[in-house]
C-alpha positions in Angstrom: 120.1 50.1 181.8 118.0 49.8 178.4 121.1 48.9 176.4 122.2 46.3 179.1 118.9 44.8 179.3 118.1 45.0 175.3 121.7 43.4 174.6 120.8 40.1 177.6 117.1 39.4 175.9 118.7 39.7 172.3 121.4 36.8 173.9 118.9 34.9 175.7 116.8 34.5 172.4 119.5 33.7 170.3 120.9 31.1 172.5 117.8 29.3 172.8 117.6 29.7 168.7 121.2 28.3 168.6 123.3 27.4 171.7 126.0 26.0 169.6 127.0 29.1 167.8 126.9 31.3 170.4 127.8 30.1 174.0 129.2 26.7 172.8 131.6 28.9 170.6 132.7 31.0 173.4 136.4 30.9 174.8 137.4 32.6 178.0 141.0 31.6 177.9 143.3 32.3 175.2 147.2 32.5 174.0 146.8 36.1 172.3 148.3 39.1 174.4 147.3 41.9 172.5 143.4 41.3 172.8 144.1 40.9 176.4 145.9 44.3 176.9 143.9 46.4 175.0 141.1 45.0 177.1 143.0 45.5 180.5 143.2 49.3 179.3 139.7 49.3 178.5 138.6 47.8 181.9 140.9 50.6 183.3 139.5 53.6 181.4 136.0 52.1 182.9 136.6 52.1 186.1 138.6 55.6 186.1 136.3 57.8 188.6 139.1 59.2 190.9 139.0 62.7 189.4 134.9 62.8 190.7 135.9 61.6 194.2 136.8 65.2 195.4 133.5 66.5 194.0 131.7 64.1 194.8 133.3 64.0 198.6 132.0 67.7 199.1 128.7 66.9 198.2 128.3 64.3 200.9 126.0 65.4 203.7 128.3 63.3 206.1 132.2 63.6 205.0 133.7 61.0 206.4 136.0 58.5 204.7 133.6 55.9 205.9 130.6 57.6 204.2 132.8 58.1 201.1 134.1 54.5 201.0 130.5 53.6 201.4 129.3 55.4 198.4 132.3 54.3 196.1 131.5 50.6 197.1 127.7 50.8 196.1 128.7 52.7 192.5 131.4 50.4 191.4 129.4 47.2 192.3 126.4 48.8 190.4 129.1 49.6 187.3 130.7 45.7 188.1 126.9 44.3 187.7 126.3 46.0 184.5 129.5 45.8 182.6 129.7 41.9 183.2 126.1 41.7 182.2 126.8 43.5 179.1 130.3 42.2 178.5 129.2 38.6 179.0 125.9 38.5 177.2 127.6 40.5 174.2 130.6 37.9 173.5 127.7 34.7 173.9 125.6 36.4 171.1 128.9 37.2 169.1 131.6 35.0 170.2 133.1 35.0 166.5 133.0 38.9 165.0 132.0 40.7 168.2 132.7 44.2 167.4 134.6 47.1 169.9 131.0 49.1 170.1 128.1 46.2 170.5 125.6 48.3 168.8 127.5 47.4 165.5 126.6 44.2 166.2 123.4 44.4 165.4 120.8 44.9 162.1 118.5 47.6 162.6 117.3 47.7 159.3 116.3 43.9 159.1 117.0 42.6 162.7 116.5 38.7 161.2 120.2 39.3 159.5 122.3 39.8 162.9 120.2 37.0 165.3 119.8 33.2 164.9 115.9 33.7 165.8 113.3 33.2 162.8 111.8 36.2 164.2 114.0 38.4 166.7 111.7 41.3 168.7 113.2 44.6 167.5 114.1 45.8 170.9 117.7 47.1 169.6 116.4 49.9 167.7 115.3 51.8 171.1 118.7 51.1 172.2 120.6 53.2 169.5 118.0 55.9 170.3 119.2 55.5 174.1 122.6 55.6 173.4 122.5 58.4 171.2 120.2 60.4 173.8 122.9 59.5 176.3 126.0 61.0 174.6 124.2 64.3 173.5 123.3 64.7 177.2 127.0 63.4 178.8 128.8 65.7 175.8 128.1 69.2 177.3 129.5 67.9 180.7 132.5 66.8 179.3 133.2 70.0 177.7 132.6 72.1 180.3 135.5 71.0 182.4 137.9 70.9 179.7 136.8 74.5 178.8 137.4 75.2 182.6 140.7 73.2 183.2 142.1 75.2 179.9 140.9 78.7 181.2 142.2 78.3 184.5 145.7 77.5 183.7 145.7 79.9 180.7 143.8 82.7 182.0 144.0 82.3 185.6 143.2 85.9 186.8 139.8 85.9 185.3 139.0 82.7 187.6 140.1 84.4 190.8 137.4 85.5 193.5 136.9 89.2 194.8 138.6 89.0 198.4 135.8 88.9 200.2 134.3 85.8 198.2 137.8 83.9 199.1 136.0 81.1 200.8 132.3 81.6 199.3 132.5 78.2 197.7 134.0 75.5 200.4 131.5 77.6 202.7 128.6 77.1 200.6 129.4 73.7 200.3 130.9 74.0 196.7 134.0 73.5 195.2 136.9 75.6 193.1 135.0 74.4 190.0 132.1 76.3 191.1 133.5 79.8 190.9 132.6 81.3 187.8 134.2 85.1 186.7 132.4 87.9 187.8 130.9 88.8 184.9 131.8 87.6 181.3 133.5 90.9 178.6 133.5 90.7 174.8 137.1 89.0 174.8 135.8 86.2 177.1 132.5 85.9 175.7 134.6 85.1 172.4 137.1 83.0 174.4 134.3 81.2 175.6 132.8 79.9 172.0 136.1 79.7 170.7 137.7 77.2 173.1 134.0 75.1 172.9 133.8 75.2 169.5 137.9 73.9 169.0 136.9 71.1 171.9 134.4 69.9 169.9 135.9 69.9 166.4 139.0 68.2 168.0 136.5 65.3 169.2 134.7 65.3 165.8 137.6 64.9 163.8 139.0 61.8 166.7 135.6 60.6 166.4 136.2 60.8 161.9 139.5 59.5 162.2 139.4 56.8 164.4 135.4 55.0 164.1 136.1 52.5 166.5 135.3 53.4 170.0 137.2 50.5 171.6 140.3 52.3 170.3 139.6 55.3 171.9 139.1 53.6 175.1 142.1 51.7 175.1 144.3 54.7 174.5 142.7 56.7 177.4 142.5 54.1 179.4 146.6 52.7 178.8 147.8 56.5 179.2 145.3 58.7 181.1 143.6 55.7 183.5 147.2 53.8 183.9 148.5 57.3 185.5 145.2 58.3 187.5 144.8 55.4 189.2 147.7 53.4 189.8 150.9 55.4 189.4 149.8 58.6 190.9 148.4 57.3 193.6 151.3 54.7 193.8 153.5 57.4 194.4 151.2 59.5 196.9 151.1 56.8 199.2 154.9 56.5 198.6 155.5 60.3 200.0 152.7 59.6 202.7 154.5 56.5 203.9 155.2 58.5 207.3 151.5 59.1 208.0 150.3 56.0 207.1 151.1 53.2 209.3 150.6 50.4 206.8 152.7 51.8 203.9 155.9 51.7 206.6 155.9 47.9 206.5 157.8 45.9 203.9 154.7 44.3 202.5 152.8 47.5 202.6 155.8 49.2 200.8 156.2 46.0 198.3 152.2 46.9 197.8 152.7 50.3 196.8 155.6 49.5 194.1 153.6 46.6 192.8 150.4 48.8 192.1 152.8 51.6 190.3 154.9 49.3 188.3 151.4 47.3 187.5 149.8 50.3 186.2 152.9 51.5 184.6 153.2 48.0 182.8 149.8 47.9 181.7 149.7 51.4 180.0 152.7 50.7 178.1 151.7 47.2 176.6 148.1 48.2 175.6 149.0 51.6 174.3 151.8 50.1 172.2 149.8 47.0 170.9 146.9 49.6 170.2 149.0 52.1 168.5 150.5 48.9 166.5 147.1 47.7 165.8 146.2 51.4 164.1 148.7 51.0 161.6 147.8 47.1 160.9 146.1 46.9 157.2 142.4 46.0 157.6 140.7 44.7 154.3 136.9 45.3 154.8 134.7 47.3 157.5 132.3 45.1 159.4 128.6 45.6 158.2 125.9 43.8 160.4 123.3 44.1 157.9 125.3 42.1 155.0 127.4 39.6 157.1 
């Protein structure tokens, strides 16, 4: 939230200093299809929260579809407001050379080089620290389900609960992911460490090879998000047509098919354009302090 507010304040100051170079140069509609498809994939990735729904539903005090719908609506509304605010203000501040990572547009060493104001406030430096802290705290949360999924697929017997505790997680309000082996032996500890290091190494190499975070988001959105958010729900809705009255109508069937076609089309188009952009030669690396 600090990053969002800092970007908005920085934009407000720059618009006051030079409106023509900021909001006056914005163009919300353009003929280029490649940036639009990549942006669609990033938006799809930003709202990929379906994988968290089962565990969130299990944690509700009142487990009803209406409660889950209200929680989802509020969460998506908060995300939409923050995304729109940082998206519009970040683009309005740098309409000609906005970067995939908004932080790359700001020169921390000398704020005057990335601002139209003569004496801009140093509000972006704490934003770098805030986003760094966020990434550091969120990284283990992403490593855990990855390691857990690999261990369950490759070593399912090690994660089976004893017969007496087979229903313990559900009775206690937990999920299957809350279950753990009774005790971790020597090989289990080695496997735990090796998998953790492997996951961290793969992510580090990916970050070094693809320093543009927008490329990573576009690839994730065009593949995983399109599959999880559009294709799978469309297939499930089609199979459950006998149990969902709305899906038995002609309009409902068309809506289900359209959902799957839309997700597949955007996913294929965005992934193709992103991969093509990866092999396009770049002349130089953007540097806000020398731009």
